[in-house]
C-alpha positions as CSV (number, residue, x, y, z in Angstrom):
1,M,-110.6,8.7,-17.4
2,S,-108.5,9.1,-14.3
3,R,-107.2,5.6,-14.5
4,V,-106.1,6.0,-18.1
5,H,-104.6,9.3,-17.3
6,S,-102.8,7.8,-14.4
7,N,-101.4,4.9,-16.5
8,R,-100.2,7.3,-19.1
9,R,-98.3,9.2,-16.5
10,V,-96.7,6.1,-15.2
11,S,-95.8,5.1,-18.7
12,R,-94.3,8.4,-19.4
13,R,-92.2,8.2,-16.2
14,R,-90.9,4.8,-17.2
15,S,-90.1,6.1,-20.7
16,R,-88.2,9.1,-19.3
17,A,-86.4,6.9,-16.9
18,S,-85.3,4.4,-19.6
19,I,-84.2,6.9,-22.2
20,P,-80.9,8.0,-20.4
21,W,-79.9,4.4,-19.9
22,R,-80.4,3.5,-23.5
23,L,-78.8,6.7,-24.7
24,S,-75.6,6.1,-22.5
25,L,-75.4,2.5,-23.8
26,T,-75.6,3.8,-27.3
27,V,-73.3,6.7,-26.8
28,L,-70.8,5.1,-24.4
29,G,-70.8,1.6,-25.9
30,I,-68.2,2.3,-28.5
31,P,-65.5,3.7,-26.2
32,V,-66.1,1.0,-23.7
33,L,-65.8,-1.6,-26.3
34,L,-62.6,0.1,-27.6
35,L,-61.2,0.1,-24.1
36,V,-62.0,-3.5,-23.6
37,L,-60.5,-4.4,-26.9
38,T,-57.4,-2.4,-26.1
39,V,-56.9,-4.1,-22.8
40,V,-57.4,-7.5,-24.4
41,Y,-55.1,-6.5,-27.3
42,S,-52.4,-5.2,-24.9
43,T,-52.6,-8.3,-22.8
44,L,-52.2,-10.4,-25.9
45,I,-49.3,-8.2,-27.1
46,A,-47.7,-8.2,-23.6
47,D,-47.9,-12.0,-23.6
48,R,-45.9,-12.0,-26.9
49,H,-43.2,-9.4,-25.9
50,I,-40.8,-8.4,-23.1
51,D,-40.5,-4.7,-22.3
52,V,-36.8,-4.0,-21.8
53,V,-35.2,-0.9,-20.3
54,V,-31.4,-0.4,-20.3
55,V,-29.9,2.0,-17.8
56,D,-26.5,3.2,-16.6
57,R,-25.9,1.3,-13.4
58,V,-24.0,4.2,-11.8
59,T,-26.5,7.0,-12.5
60,G,-29.7,5.0,-13.3
61,T,-30.2,7.1,-16.5
62,P,-31.7,5.3,-19.5
63,I,-29.3,4.4,-22.3
64,A,-30.5,5.1,-25.8
65,G,-29.2,3.1,-28.8
66,A,-28.3,0.0,-26.9
67,T,-28.3,-3.0,-29.2
68,I,-30.1,-6.1,-28.0
69,E,-28.9,-9.2,-29.9
70,T,-31.3,-12.2,-29.7
71,A,-32.1,-15.3,-31.7
72,A,-35.2,-13.5,-33.0
73,G,-33.3,-10.5,-34.2
74,T,-31.6,-7.4,-33.2
75,F,-33.4,-4.5,-31.4
76,Q,-32.4,-1.1,-30.2
77,T,-33.4,1.0,-27.2
78,D,-35.2,4.3,-27.9
79,A,-34.5,7.7,-26.4
80,D,-36.0,6.4,-23.1
81,G,-33.7,3.4,-23.1
82,R,-36.7,1.1,-23.9
83,A,-37.1,-1.7,-26.4
84,R,-39.8,-4.4,-27.0
85,V,-38.4,-7.8,-27.7
86,P,-40.5,-10.7,-28.8
87,R,-41.0,-13.5,-26.3
88,T,-40.0,-15.9,-29.0
89,A,-36.4,-14.6,-28.6
90,Q,-35.3,-17.7,-26.7
91,G,-31.7,-18.4,-25.6
92,P,-29.1,-15.9,-24.5
93,W,-29.4,-12.2,-25.2
94,R,-26.4,-9.9,-25.6
95,I,-26.7,-6.2,-25.0
96,V,-24.1,-4.0,-26.5
97,V,-23.6,-0.2,-26.4
98,P,-20.4,1.9,-26.8
99,D,-18.7,2.9,-23.6
100,Y,-20.4,0.2,-21.5
101,D,-19.5,-3.4,-20.7
102,A,-21.5,-5.8,-22.8
103,V,-23.7,-8.3,-21.0
104,T,-24.9,-11.7,-22.0
105,F,-27.8,-13.4,-20.2
106,T,-30.9,-15.5,-20.7
107,P,-34.2,-14.0,-19.5
108,E,-36.2,-16.0,-17.0
109,P,-39.3,-17.7,-18.3
110,G,-42.5,-15.7,-18.0
111,V,-40.8,-12.3,-17.4
112,R,-42.7,-9.4,-18.9
113,R,-40.5,-6.5,-17.9
114,L,-36.8,-6.4,-17.7
115,R,-34.5,-3.7,-16.4
116,V,-30.8,-4.2,-17.4
117,P,-28.1,-2.0,-15.7
118,L,-24.8,-1.7,-17.7
119,R,-21.4,-0.8,-16.2
120,P,-19.8,2.3,-17.8
121,N,-16.2,1.6,-18.8
122,V,-15.1,5.1,-19.7
123,V,-12.9,7.0,-17.2
124,H,-12.3,10.7,-17.6
125,G,-10.1,12.9,-15.5
126,T,-7.3,15.5,-15.4
127,V,-3.7,15.3,-14.2
128,V,-2.1,18.4,-12.6
129,R,1.2,19.3,-10.9
130,N,1.2,18.9,-7.2
131,G,1.5,22.3,-5.5
132,D,0.5,24.8,-8.2
133,G,-2.2,22.8,-10.0
134,A,-0.7,23.4,-13.4
135,P,-2.0,20.8,-16.0
136,I,0.5,18.2,-17.1
137,A,0.5,17.1,-20.8
138,G,2.0,13.9,-21.9
139,V,1.1,11.8,-18.9
140,L,0.6,8.1,-19.8
141,V,-2.5,6.9,-18.1
142,R,-2.9,3.1,-18.2
143,A,-5.6,0.7,-16.9
144,E,-4.1,-2.5,-15.6
145,V,-5.4,-5.7,-14.3
146,G,-3.0,-8.0,-12.5
147,G,-0.1,-5.7,-13.6
148,V,-1.0,-6.2,-17.3
149,G,-1.9,-3.1,-19.3
150,I,-5.3,-3.2,-20.9
151,V,-5.9,0.3,-22.4
152,D,-4.0,3.5,-22.1
153,A,-4.3,7.2,-23.1
154,T,-2.1,10.3,-22.9
155,T,-3.2,13.6,-21.3
156,D,-3.6,16.6,-23.6
157,A,-2.4,20.2,-23.1
158,S,-5.1,20.8,-20.5
159,G,-4.1,17.7,-18.6
160,A,-7.3,15.8,-19.5
161,F,-7.6,12.2,-20.5
162,T,-10.3,9.7,-21.5
163,L,-9.8,6.0,-21.1
164,R,-12.3,3.7,-23.0
165,G,-12.8,0.0,-22.3
166,V,-11.6,0.1,-18.7
167,P,-12.2,-3.3,-17.2
168,D,-14.0,-3.7,-13.8
169,G,-11.6,-3.6,-10.8
170,A,-8.8,-2.0,-12.8
171,T,-5.9,0.0,-11.4
172,L,-4.9,3.2,-13.1
173,T,-1.3,4.1,-13.3
174,F,0.0,7.6,-14.1
175,T,3.6,8.0,-15.4
176,H,5.6,10.8,-16.7
177,S,9.3,11.2,-17.1
178,D,9.4,14.3,-14.9
179,F,7.1,13.2,-12.1
180,A,6.7,10.5,-9.5
181,P,4.3,7.8,-10.7
182,A,0.9,7.4,-9.1
183,T,-1.7,4.6,-8.9
184,V,-5.5,4.7,-8.3
185,Q,-7.6,1.7,-7.7
186,L,-11.0,2.0,-9.3
187,V,-13.8,1.1,-6.9
188,S,-17.6,1.6,-6.8
189,D,-17.8,2.1,-10.6
190,R,-15.7,5.3,-10.4
191,T,-15.7,7.1,-13.7
192,T,-13.9,10.3,-12.9
193,V,-10.3,10.4,-11.6
194,D,-8.3,13.5,-11.0
195,V,-4.7,13.2,-9.9
196,A,-1.9,15.5,-8.8
197,L,1.6,14.3,-9.5
198,K,4.7,15.2,-7.6
199,P,7.6,16.4,-9.6
200,D,10.6,14.1,-9.1
201,V,13.2,15.2,-11.6
202,L,16.0,17.5,-10.4
203,R,17.7,19.5,-13.2
204,G,20.8,21.5,-12.9
205,V,24.3,22.3,-13.8
206,V,27.7,21.7,-12.1
207,R,30.5,24.1,-12.5
208,D,33.9,24.7,-10.9
209,S,34.9,28.0,-9.2
210,H,36.0,29.4,-12.6
211,G,32.6,28.7,-14.1
212,N,33.8,25.7,-16.2
213,P,31.5,22.7,-16.5
214,V,32.3,19.7,-14.3
215,R,31.6,16.0,-14.9
216,A,30.3,15.2,-11.4
217,I,28.2,12.6,-9.7
218,V,24.8,13.9,-8.4
219,A,23.3,11.4,-6.0
220,A,20.5,10.8,-3.6
221,E,19.4,7.8,-1.7
222,S,17.0,6.9,-4.5
223,G,19.7,7.0,-7.3
224,W,22.4,8.9,-9.0
225,V,23.6,10.3,-12.4
226,T,26.7,11.7,-13.9
227,S,26.5,15.2,-15.3
228,E,27.1,15.7,-19.0
229,A,30.2,17.2,-20.6
230,D,28.5,20.6,-20.3
231,G,27.9,20.1,-16.6
232,T,24.1,19.6,-16.9
233,F,22.3,16.8,-15.2
234,R,18.9,15.3,-14.8
235,L,18.3,13.2,-11.6
236,K,15.0,11.4,-11.4
237,G,13.4,10.0,-8.2
238,V,13.8,13.0,-5.9
239,E,11.3,15.4,-4.4
240,P,11.5,19.0,-3.1
241,G,13.2,18.9,0.3
242,A,15.3,15.8,-0.4
243,Q,19.0,15.8,0.1
244,V,21.4,15.3,-2.8
245,V,25.2,15.1,-2.9
246,V,27.4,16.5,-5.7
247,K,31.0,15.4,-6.0
248,A,33.8,15.0,-8.4
249,P,37.4,14.0,-7.8
250,G,39.6,17.0,-7.3
251,H,36.7,19.0,-5.8
252,R,35.1,19.3,-2.4
253,S,31.7,17.5,-2.3
254,V,28.6,19.6,-1.8
255,E,25.4,18.7,0.0
256,A,22.2,20.5,-1.2
257,T,18.5,20.4,-0.5
258,V,16.3,20.0,-3.6
259,P,14.4,23.3,-4.0
260,A,10.7,23.6,-4.9
261,S,11.7,24.8,-8.4
262,M,13.5,21.4,-9.0
263,E,16.4,23.4,-10.5
264,L,19.9,23.4,-8.9
265,A,23.1,25.1,-9.8
266,V,26.2,23.8,-8.0
267,T,29.7,25.3,-7.8
268,L,32.4,22.9,-6.7
269,E,35.5,24.2,-5.0
270,P,38.9,22.7,-5.8
271,L,40.4,20.2,-3.4
272,V,44.1,19.6,-2.9
273,V,44.9,16.9,-0.4
274,R,48.3,16.6,1.3
275,A,48.0,14.1,4.1
276,I,49.8,12.2,6.8
277,Y,48.9,8.8,8.1
278,I,48.0,8.5,11.8
279,N,47.6,5.0,13.2
280,A,44.8,4.2,15.6
281,L,47.0,4.0,18.7
282,V,48.4,7.4,18.1
283,A,45.0,8.8,17.3
284,S,43.6,7.4,20.5
285,K,46.1,9.3,22.7
286,P,45.2,13.0,23.0
287,D,48.7,14.2,23.5
288,A,50.2,12.1,20.7
289,L,47.4,13.1,18.3
290,E,47.8,16.8,19.2
291,K,51.5,16.6,18.3
292,R,50.6,15.4,14.8
293,L,47.8,17.9,14.4
294,E,50.2,20.8,15.3
295,L,52.4,19.6,12.5
296,V,49.4,19.9,10.2
297,D,48.8,23.4,11.5
298,R,52.3,24.5,10.9
299,T,52.9,23.0,7.4
300,E,51.3,22.5,4.0
301,V,49.7,19.3,5.3
302,N,45.9,19.7,5.3
303,A,44.6,16.2,5.8
304,V,45.0,13.0,7.9
305,V,44.4,9.3,7.2
306,I,43.3,7.5,10.4
307,D,42.8,3.8,10.9
308,L,39.3,2.6,11.7
309,K,40.2,-1.1,10.9
310,D,43.8,-2.2,10.2
311,S,45.5,-5.4,9.1
312,T,45.1,-7.0,12.5
313,G,41.3,-7.1,11.7
314,Q,40.6,-4.9,14.8
315,V,37.8,-2.3,14.5
316,Y,38.9,0.6,16.7
317,Y,35.5,2.0,17.7
318,D,32.1,0.8,19.0
319,T,30.6,-0.1,15.7
320,R,27.0,-0.7,14.9
321,V,28.0,-3.5,12.6
322,A,26.9,-6.6,14.6
323,L,29.3,-9.0,12.9
324,A,32.4,-7.1,14.2
325,H,31.1,-7.7,17.8
326,E,30.2,-11.3,17.1
327,I,33.7,-12.1,16.0
328,G,35.4,-10.2,18.7
329,A,37.0,-7.6,16.4
330,V,35.9,-4.5,18.3
331,R,38.5,-2.6,20.3
332,P,36.8,0.8,21.0
333,I,39.7,3.2,21.5
334,L,38.4,5.8,19.1
335,Q,35.3,8.0,19.1
336,P,35.1,8.6,15.3
337,A,32.3,11.1,15.2
338,E,33.9,13.3,17.9
339,L,37.2,13.0,16.2
340,V,35.8,14.1,12.9
341,R,34.2,17.1,14.4
342,A,37.4,18.2,16.1
343,L,39.4,17.8,12.9
344,E,36.9,19.6,10.8
345,A,37.0,22.5,13.3
346,R,40.7,22.9,12.5
347,G,40.0,22.7,8.7
348,I,41.5,19.3,8.3
349,Y,40.3,16.9,5.5
350,T,39.5,13.5,7.1
351,I,40.2,10.1,5.6
352,A,39.2,6.9,7.3
353,R,41.4,3.9,6.4
354,I,39.8,0.4,6.3
355,V,42.0,-2.7,5.6
356,V,39.8,-5.2,3.8
357,F,41.1,-8.7,2.9
358,E,44.0,-9.1,5.3
359,D,41.7,-9.7,8.2
360,P,42.8,-12.6,10.4
361,I,40.1,-12.0,13.0
362,L,37.3,-12.5,10.5
363,A,39.2,-15.4,8.9
364,E,39.6,-17.3,12.2
365,A,36.0,-16.6,13.3
366,R,34.4,-17.5,10.0
367,P,36.7,-20.1,8.5
368,E,34.2,-20.8,5.7
369,W,35.0,-17.2,4.5
370,A,38.7,-17.7,4.6
371,I,41.1,-18.9,1.9
372,K,41.6,-22.6,2.4
373,D,44.7,-24.7,2.3
374,R,44.0,-27.3,-0.3
375,T,46.4,-29.8,1.4
376,T,44.8,-29.6,4.9
377,G,41.3,-28.2,4.3
378,R,42.0,-25.6,7.1
379,A,42.7,-21.9,6.8
380,W,45.5,-21.0,4.4
381,R,48.2,-18.8,6.0
382,T,51.0,-16.5,4.9
383,W,54.7,-17.3,5.8
384,N,54.0,-15.3,9.0
385,G,51.0,-17.4,9.9
386,V,48.4,-14.9,9.1
387,A,45.0,-16.1,7.7
388,W,43.3,-14.1,5.0
389,V,39.7,-13.9,4.1
390,N,38.6,-14.9,0.6
391,A,38.2,-11.9,-1.7
392,Y,35.7,-13.9,-3.7
393,R,33.3,-14.2,-0.8
394,Q,30.4,-11.7,-0.9
395,E,29.9,-12.0,2.9
396,V,33.3,-10.4,3.3
397,W,32.3,-7.7,0.9
398,Q,29.2,-7.0,2.8
399,Y,31.0,-6.7,6.1
400,N,33.4,-4.1,4.7
401,V,30.7,-2.2,2.8
402,A,28.9,-1.8,6.1
403,L,32.0,-0.5,7.8
404,A,32.7,1.9,5.0
405,R,29.1,3.3,5.0
406,E,29.3,3.7,8.8
407,A,32.5,5.7,8.5
408,A,30.8,8.0,6.0
409,D,28.0,8.4,8.4
410,F,30.5,9.6,11.0
411,G,31.3,12.4,8.6
412,F,34.7,11.4,7.2
413,D,35.4,13.2,3.9
414,E,36.8,10.1,2.4
415,I,37.0,6.3,2.9
416,Q,40.2,4.7,1.9
417,L,40.4,1.0,1.4
418,D,43.7,-0.9,1.7
419,Y,44.6,-4.5,1.0
420,I,42.0,-4.8,-1.7
421,R,43.8,-7.7,-3.2
422,F,44.7,-11.3,-3.0
423,P,47.8,-12.3,-0.9
424,T,51.3,-12.2,-2.3
425,D,53.4,-14.2,0.2
426,G,53.0,-17.6,1.5
427,P,52.5,-21.0,-0.1
428,L,50.3,-19.6,-2.8
429,Q,50.2,-22.9,-4.7
430,K,48.2,-24.4,-1.8
431,A,45.6,-21.6,-1.7
432,D,42.1,-22.8,-2.5
433,Y,39.5,-20.1,-3.3
434,G,36.6,-22.3,-4.2
435,V,36.6,-20.9,-7.8
436,P,39.1,-20.9,-10.6
437,H,41.8,-18.4,-9.5
438,T,42.3,-16.8,-12.9
439,A,43.3,-13.2,-13.7
440,E,39.9,-12.6,-15.1
441,N,38.2,-13.9,-12.0
442,R,40.5,-12.0,-9.6
443,T,40.1,-8.7,-11.5
444,A,36.3,-9.2,-11.6
445,A,36.1,-9.8,-7.9
446,I,38.0,-6.7,-6.9
447,R,36.1,-4.6,-9.5
448,E,32.7,-5.8,-8.2
449,F,33.7,-5.3,-4.5
450,L,34.8,-1.7,-5.2
451,R,31.7,-1.0,-7.3
452,R,29.5,-2.0,-4.3
453,V,31.4,0.1,-1.9
454,H,31.3,3.1,-4.2
455,E,27.5,2.8,-4.7
456,A,27.0,2.5,-1.0
457,L,28.9,5.8,-0.5
458,L,27.3,7.7,-3.4
459,P,24.4,9.2,-1.4
460,T,27.0,10.5,1.2
461,P,29.5,13.3,0.8
462,A,32.4,10.8,1.3
463,Y,34.7,9.9,-1.5
464,L,36.1,6.4,-2.1
465,G,39.8,5.9,-2.3
466,A,41.7,2.7,-3.0
467,D,45.3,1.9,-2.2
468,I,47.1,-0.1,-4.8
469,F,50.6,-1.6,-5.3
470,G,53.1,0.6,-6.9
471,L,53.8,-2.1,-9.4
472,T,50.2,-1.8,-10.7
473,M,51.3,1.5,-12.4
474,W,53.6,-0.6,-14.5
475,E,52.1,-4.1,-14.7
476,L,49.5,-4.5,-17.5
477,S,47.8,-7.6,-16.0
478,D,46.7,-8.0,-12.4
479,S,50.1,-9.0,-10.9
480,G,48.4,-12.1,-9.6
481,I,46.5,-10.0,-7.0
482,G,43.5,-8.8,-8.8
483,Q,44.7,-5.2,-9.2
484,N,44.4,-3.8,-12.7
485,L,44.9,0.0,-13.0
486,E,42.3,0.5,-15.8
487,T,39.7,-1.5,-14.0
488,I,40.2,0.1,-10.6
489,V,40.3,3.7,-11.8
490,E,36.7,3.3,-13.1
491,Q,35.3,2.2,-9.8
492,V,36.7,4.7,-7.3
493,D,37.1,8.4,-6.8
494,Y,40.8,8.3,-5.9
495,V,43.6,5.9,-6.8
496,C,46.4,5.8,-4.3
497,P,49.4,3.9,-5.6
498,M,52.0,3.0,-2.9
499,L,55.1,4.1,-4.8
500,Y,57.6,3.6,-2.1
501,P,61.1,3.5,-3.9
502,S,62.4,1.1,-1.3
503,H,59.8,-1.5,-2.4
504,F,60.9,-1.7,-6.0
505,W,63.0,-4.7,-6.9
506,P,66.7,-4.2,-7.5
507,G,67.2,-3.3,-11.2
508,S,63.7,-1.9,-11.5
509,L,63.4,1.2,-13.8
510,G,67.1,0.6,-14.7
511,F,68.3,1.4,-11.1
512,E,70.4,-1.1,-9.1
513,I,68.9,0.4,-5.9
514,P,65.6,2.1,-6.8
515,N,65.5,3.3,-3.2
516,D,68.3,5.8,-4.0
517,H,66.3,7.5,-6.7
518,P,63.1,8.7,-5.1
519,Y,62.4,11.4,-7.6
520,E,62.8,9.2,-10.7
521,V,60.9,6.3,-9.2
522,M,58.0,8.5,-8.2
523,R,57.7,10.6,-11.4
524,W,58.3,7.9,-13.9
525,S,55.8,5.6,-12.2
526,L,53.1,8.3,-12.1
527,E,53.7,9.3,-15.7
528,N,53.5,5.7,-16.8
529,G,50.2,5.1,-15.0
530,L,48.7,8.4,-16.1
531,E,49.3,7.6,-19.8
532,R,47.1,4.5,-19.4
533,V,44.0,6.3,-18.2
534,P,41.7,8.8,-19.9
535,P,42.6,12.5,-19.3
536,E,39.6,13.1,-17.0
537,A,40.8,10.3,-14.7
538,R,44.1,12.1,-14.0
539,R,42.5,14.0,-11.1
540,K,41.9,10.7,-9.4
541,F,45.5,10.0,-8.7
542,R,47.0,10.7,-5.2
543,P,50.1,8.7,-4.4
544,W,51.5,7.5,-1.1
545,L,55.1,8.8,-0.6
546,Q,57.8,7.2,1.5
547,D,58.7,8.9,4.8
548,F,60.6,6.0,6.3
549,S,63.8,4.1,5.7
550,Y,63.7,0.5,4.6
551,G,66.0,-2.0,2.9
552,P,69.3,-1.3,1.1
553,G,70.4,2.1,0.0
554,K,70.2,5.5,1.6
555,A,68.2,6.4,4.7
556,Y,65.3,8.7,4.0
557,G,65.5,12.3,5.3
558,P,63.9,15.5,4.3
559,E,65.7,15.7,1.0
560,E,64.4,12.3,-0.2
561,V,60.8,13.1,1.0
562,R,60.9,16.4,-0.8
563,A,62.2,14.9,-3.9
564,Q,59.1,12.7,-4.1
565,I,56.8,15.7,-3.6
566,R,58.6,17.5,-6.4
567,A,58.1,14.4,-8.6
568,V,54.4,14.5,-8.0
569,Y,54.1,18.1,-9.1
570,D,56.3,17.6,-12.1
571,A,54.1,14.7,-13.1
572,G,51.2,17.1,-13.2
573,L,49.5,16.2,-9.9
574,D,49.0,18.3,-6.8
575,S,48.0,15.9,-4.1
576,W,50.0,13.3,-2.1
577,M,50.1,11.4,1.2
578,L,53.0,10.6,3.5
579,W,53.3,7.1,5.0
580,N,55.1,6.2,8.2
581,A,53.8,3.2,10.2
582,D,54.7,5.0,13.4
583,S,53.1,8.3,12.3
584,V,56.4,10.2,12.7
585,Y,57.2,12.7,10.0
586,Q,60.0,15.0,9.0
587,E,58.8,18.5,9.2
588,A,61.8,19.8,7.3
589,A,60.6,18.1,4.2
590,L,57.4,20.2,4.3
591,E,56.7,23.8,3.4
592,A,55.2,26.0,6.0
593,A,51.5,26.6,6.1
594,S,50.4,29.5,4.0
595,S,49.1,32.5,6.0
């Protein structure tokens, strides 16, 4: 009994021990099987597909809606930027999504998971005004590669812009008619660009002392414009704090600083010039100079013309122009800057005279720049043996342009060029200029030279004057010397005809001895020339008058000088200059200074 009972207990213990195992196998067998099947199925599926995730390469965020183009079909990423592509999709894949660069590639064999970063090609930003931060509408924003525009956009009223399809490594340019341009180089996948543009357009109006509009030149080192008929102007390329010059013939020039508002109203005061010529030797001697300046103080004369370079080719001061030193032209007997300051302190208008193409020093030192004698190959010379430089040579132009600009930097109110012509005496038939010496070529050379000098002086307060032959007021061509009135008047601020009655040929103007008719020669010549130019150019004329005796006929005294002055006024002009090579003038011909 006890053994049976004992076996039963053992048997029951075994049964109780085996029941949980069997139950767990029965209960848990299905989930385990499912799990195993799932793992097997997933493995089989994974072997048949590639898991792809497409992300923004700048932020790392997933990109939904990306299209994956393959040989096996087209697939799109879900909201998590994921897509499953069959492994059978062999060959190159192309992934495309708006606002990102498309990519094309071939997955490596055996890859199961693929992370594809895309470069965003959309750039956003705002453009504002430098200083106050005000938004700027209408700015053209352009993406360029190698200077070639690829895409562009325009800022809206809030200054915002969006550029789509911007290529990698592009440069953004920002342009607006009222602002200085700006450029930004895109680096490190930059997608936001904010820019502040500097205003660079000066607007304003120019009026005279009576409030009437003036056609004037408004100039800075960066450029220049001419005001409209109503006096308004728009000058681009300047910034607040820059210097501008406003000038118009018949008015004193004005220097102004560009205000932060970029708006400028300018009033030009009238300018009447009544000058005497003072040669360099007289100007270099204090006592002799003072004697002439006292004449200015006592009379209606208010200006002086002083030689800085004369027909000898000598430069009468220690110039910064290296060529003048190289050719031995410098004779430093004047201190121009000090001279100008002293004259300005006395209220005297200052004119620097520079002789241009009769320059024997330059012609001898640089024979390749001189007029050649076609029979000898050497320098051509006048009857007096003087060599001239070739007015066609731009090297000669550059030398004189540099001297003129330097004179302006000294503070002279005006630079007056003389001998801006081809020679008139000597064996002209032997002169070789290296180019066809036609009227067209001569006139073009003089015109271009004057244009370059004028442009060099535009940013300065100095005006440009040009001495011309008196015959130019009558001759419709160029008189064989390159001087044509209509051409020259367009290139300079002041035209200074040398209307010396003694220099007119016998029989000119119907007079056997023109020298004996100073009033008629002066008035008729001026009126004839003035009829040939536009009305607004009349204020450019300021003639040289004869205060010396020369040739047949009467000697010139106060009456003859005054007759010429009256002729100027009767012709409708108010400015003139007296010439005497020795700088000696007849005070009796002049009115006393006004108190």
